[in-house]
C-alpha positions as CSV (number, residue, x, y, z in Angstrom):
1,M,-10.3,-10.2,-5.7
2,A,-9.8,-7.4,-3.3
3,S,-7.6,-4.3,-3.5
4,I,-5.9,-2.6,-0.6
5,A,-4.3,0.9,-0.7
6,V,-1.6,1.9,1.7
7,Y,-1.9,5.6,1.7
8,S,-0.9,8.8,3.5
9,V,-0.6,12.4,2.5
10,K,2.5,12.6,4.6
11,G,5.8,11.1,3.6
12,G,8.1,9.2,6.0
13,V,5.4,7.3,7.8
14,G,6.4,3.8,6.6
15,K,4.0,3.5,3.8
16,T,6.2,1.6,1.4
17,T,7.4,-0.7,4.2
18,F,3.8,-1.4,5.0
19,A,2.8,-2.1,1.4
20,V,5.7,-4.6,0.8
21,N,5.2,-6.4,4.1
22,L,1.4,-6.7,3.7
23,A,1.8,-7.9,0.1
24,W,4.2,-10.6,1.4
25,C,1.7,-11.6,4.1
26,A,-1.0,-11.9,1.5
27,A,1.2,-14.1,-0.7
28,T,2.9,-16.2,2.0
29,I,0.6,-16.4,5.0
30,S,-2.7,-16.4,3.1
31,R,-1.2,-18.0,0.0
32,R,-3.1,-15.6,-2.3
33,R,-2.0,-14.6,-5.7
34,T,-0.8,-11.1,-4.9
35,L,0.2,-8.1,-7.0
36,L,2.0,-5.2,-5.4
37,W,1.4,-2.2,-7.6
38,D,3.9,0.7,-6.9
39,L,2.3,4.1,-7.8
40,D,5.1,6.1,-6.2
41,P,7.7,7.4,-8.7
42,A,10.5,6.6,-6.2
43,N,9.9,2.9,-6.8
44,G,10.4,2.2,-3.2
45,S,8.6,-1.2,-3.3
46,G,10.8,-2.3,-6.1
47,F,13.9,-1.3,-4.1
48,L,12.7,-3.1,-1.0
49,L,12.1,-6.3,-3.1
50,G,15.3,-5.9,-5.2
51,V,13.3,-5.6,-8.4
52,D,14.2,-2.8,-10.9
53,P,11.7,-1.6,-13.5
54,K,12.3,-2.7,-17.1
55,K,14.4,-0.1,-18.9
56,K,12.4,-0.1,-22.2
57,R,8.9,0.2,-20.8
58,T,7.7,3.1,-18.7
59,A,5.2,2.7,-15.9
60,E,2.9,5.5,-17.1
61,S,2.3,3.5,-20.4
62,V,0.1,1.2,-18.4
63,F,-2.6,3.9,-18.2
64,A,-2.8,4.6,-21.9
65,A,-6.1,3.7,-23.4
66,D,-4.9,0.7,-25.3
67,R,-2.4,-0.8,-22.8
68,T,-2.6,-3.4,-20.1
69,P,-0.3,-3.8,-17.0
70,S,0.7,-7.4,-17.8
71,K,3.8,-6.6,-19.8
72,L,5.4,-4.6,-17.0
73,I,4.6,-7.0,-14.2
74,R,7.6,-8.7,-12.7
75,K,8.0,-11.8,-10.6
76,T,9.7,-11.6,-7.2
77,E,11.7,-14.2,-5.4
78,F,8.6,-15.0,-3.3
79,A,5.9,-17.4,-4.4
80,N,2.6,-15.9,-5.3
81,L,4.0,-12.3,-5.2
82,H,4.4,-10.2,-8.3
83,L,5.3,-6.5,-8.6
84,L,4.3,-3.8,-11.0
85,P,7.2,-1.4,-10.4
86,A,7.2,2.4,-10.7
87,D,9.6,4.7,-12.4
88,E,10.1,8.4,-13.0
89,S,7.5,8.5,-15.8
90,I,4.6,8.4,-13.4
91,R,5.5,11.8,-11.9
92,T,3.2,13.2,-14.6
93,L,0.4,10.6,-14.0
94,D,-1.9,13.2,-12.6
95,R,-1.7,15.2,-15.9
96,Q,-2.1,12.0,-17.9
97,F,-5.3,11.1,-16.1
98,G,-6.5,14.6,-17.0
99,R,-5.7,14.1,-20.7
100,I,-7.4,10.7,-21.1
101,G,-10.4,12.0,-19.2
102,K,-11.4,8.7,-17.5
103,K,-12.1,9.0,-13.8
104,K,-12.1,5.2,-13.2
105,R,-9.1,4.2,-15.4
106,L,-7.2,2.7,-12.4
107,A,-10.3,0.9,-11.2
108,K,-10.9,-0.6,-14.7
109,L,-7.3,-1.7,-15.0
110,T,-7.5,-3.3,-11.5
111,D,-10.7,-5.1,-12.4
112,G,-9.0,-6.5,-15.5
113,L,-6.4,-8.2,-13.2
114,R,-9.1,-10.0,-11.3
115,K,-8.6,-13.3,-13.1
116,D,-4.9,-13.3,-12.3
117,Y,-4.8,-12.1,-8.7
118,D,-6.6,-12.5,-5.4
119,R,-5.2,-9.4,-3.8
120,I,-3.7,-6.2,-5.2
121,V,-1.8,-3.9,-2.8
122,F,-1.3,-0.3,-3.9
123,D,1.8,1.6,-2.7
124,C,0.5,5.1,-3.1
125,P,2.3,8.4,-3.5
126,P,1.8,11.0,-0.7
127,V,-0.4,13.2,-2.9
128,L,-3.8,14.8,-3.0
129,N,-4.7,14.9,-6.6
130,E,-6.4,12.8,-9.4
131,V,-4.0,9.9,-8.7
132,S,-5.2,9.6,-5.1
133,T,-8.8,10.0,-6.2
134,Q,-8.4,7.2,-8.7
135,V,-6.8,5.0,-6.0
136,M,-9.8,5.5,-3.7
137,R,-12.2,4.4,-6.5
138,A,-10.1,1.3,-7.2
139,S,-9.7,0.2,-3.5
140,D,-11.7,-2.0,-1.2
141,L,-9.8,-0.9,1.9
142,V,-7.4,2.0,2.7
143,I,-4.6,1.4,5.2
144,V,-3.2,4.6,6.8
145,P,0.1,4.3,8.7
146,L,0.3,6.9,11.5
147,P,3.4,7.5,13.5
148,P,2.3,9.2,16.8
149,S,2.6,12.9,16.2
150,P,0.3,15.9,15.7
151,L,1.3,16.1,12.0
152,S,0.2,12.5,11.5
153,T,-3.1,13.3,13.1
154,R,-3.6,16.1,10.7
155,A,-2.6,13.9,7.8
156,F,-5.1,11.3,8.9
157,E,-7.9,13.9,8.9
158,Q,-6.9,14.8,5.3
159,V,-7.0,11.1,4.3
160,V,-10.4,10.7,5.7
161,E,-11.6,13.8,3.8
162,E,-10.0,12.5,0.6
163,V,-11.6,9.0,0.9
164,R,-15.0,10.4,1.7
165,G,-14.8,12.7,-1.2
166,S,-14.2,9.8,-3.7
167,G,-17.9,8.9,-3.8
168,K,-20.8,7.5,-1.9
169,S,-19.4,4.0,-1.8
170,H,-16.0,5.0,-0.5
171,P,-13.8,2.3,0.9
172,P,-13.4,1.8,4.7
173,I,-10.3,3.2,6.4
174,L,-8.1,1.2,8.8
175,P,-5.6,3.5,10.7
176,V,-2.5,1.8,12.1
177,L,-0.1,3.2,14.6
178,S,3.3,2.8,13.1
179,M,6.8,3.1,14.5
180,L,5.3,3.0,18.0
181,D,7.8,3.2,20.8
182,M,6.1,2.8,24.2
183,R,9.2,4.3,26.0
184,R,8.1,7.7,24.7
185,T,5.4,9.7,26.4
186,L,3.7,10.9,23.2
187,H,3.6,7.4,21.9
188,K,2.0,6.1,25.1
189,Q,-0.6,8.9,24.9
190,A,-1.4,8.0,21.2
191,R,-1.8,4.3,22.2
192,A,-4.1,5.2,25.1
193,A,-6.2,7.4,22.9
194,N,-6.6,4.7,20.2
195,P,-6.6,1.4,22.0
196,T,-8.4,-0.5,19.2
197,W,-6.1,0.5,16.4
198,P,-3.5,-2.1,15.1
199,V,0.1,-1.4,16.0
200,V,3.4,-1.9,14.1
201,P,6.2,-1.1,16.5
202,L,9.5,0.7,16.0
203,A,11.8,-2.3,15.4
204,S,15.3,-2.8,14.2
205,A,14.3,-5.8,12.2
206,I,11.8,-3.7,10.2
207,E,14.5,-1.2,9.4
208,Q,16.6,-4.1,8.0
209,C,14.1,-4.6,5.2
210,A,15.8,-1.9,3.2
211,V,19.2,-3.4,3.8
212,L,18.3,-7.0,3.0
213,H,15.8,-6.2,0.3
214,Q,13.3,-8.5,1.9
215,P,10.1,-8.3,3.9
216,V,10.7,-8.8,7.6
217,G,8.7,-12.0,7.8
218,A,11.1,-13.6,5.3
219,F,14.3,-13.1,7.4
220,A,13.0,-12.6,10.9
221,P,9.7,-14.4,11.2
222,R,9.7,-14.5,15.0
223,S,10.5,-10.8,15.5
224,P,8.0,-8.4,16.9
225,G,7.8,-6.6,13.6
226,A,7.0,-9.7,11.6
227,R,4.3,-10.7,14.2
228,A,2.8,-7.2,14.0
229,F,2.5,-7.3,10.2
230,A,1.0,-10.8,10.4
231,Q,-1.6,-9.6,12.9
232,L,-2.4,-6.6,10.8
233,W,-2.9,-8.8,7.8
234,T,-5.3,-10.9,9.7
235,A,-7.2,-7.8,10.7
236,I,-7.3,-6.7,7.1
237,E,-8.6,-10.1,5.9
238,R,-11.4,-10.0,8.5
239,K,-12.3,-6.4,7.5
240,L,-12.5,-7.5,3.8
241,A,-14.7,-10.5,4.7
242,L,-17.1,-8.2,6.6
243,K,-17.2,-5.8,3.7
244,K,-18.4,-8.6,1.4
245,R,-21.3,-9.6,3.6
């Protein structure tokens, strides 16, 4: 089992769209048993997949000392893809981690899901606190979406610092240029400066994910956006394979 975090300290970079589409690629293209774990209180992943959290169970209860995630996990309409949705309760998750005093609580919960899932994808909140630190300790790879802009570059530097600060065996980082539009000068410059980074283009089909409540590969499999996520997923699987060697 491998866990992948989609993370940025900056909002509006396409983080949730990445998480949903990569989880779908894991489940559909690689046919791996996949859990998409939404750690963002906005429950964006649940919205994009048309799955609401259960009313009677709060997402933060997963992290209590005597609880497991299994009762909150929901099936999606896609084979091999399950969702652990978020809700407003995890706005206080940082404080909850402080109360229980366990620095690897998320990593322990993730390890406990090993028998049920081959891949876990974390949709992370854009924060720098104990939640992000726990995510880094629980992850085998960190994906960082970066729209071409000076603010994104600064955000990436903060992510690198956060990941490296999580411990000696910190996970590798894979930066991805997101919402790339080669008609724009700044975007061309960003691509020229980082020619080896994977790219996900600015594409109308990707924007339709939020309208149709589906990953782009499910409704527009031949679109540039779907092909970009499939290629990115292939790069991720290769990086995970190299990490295991």
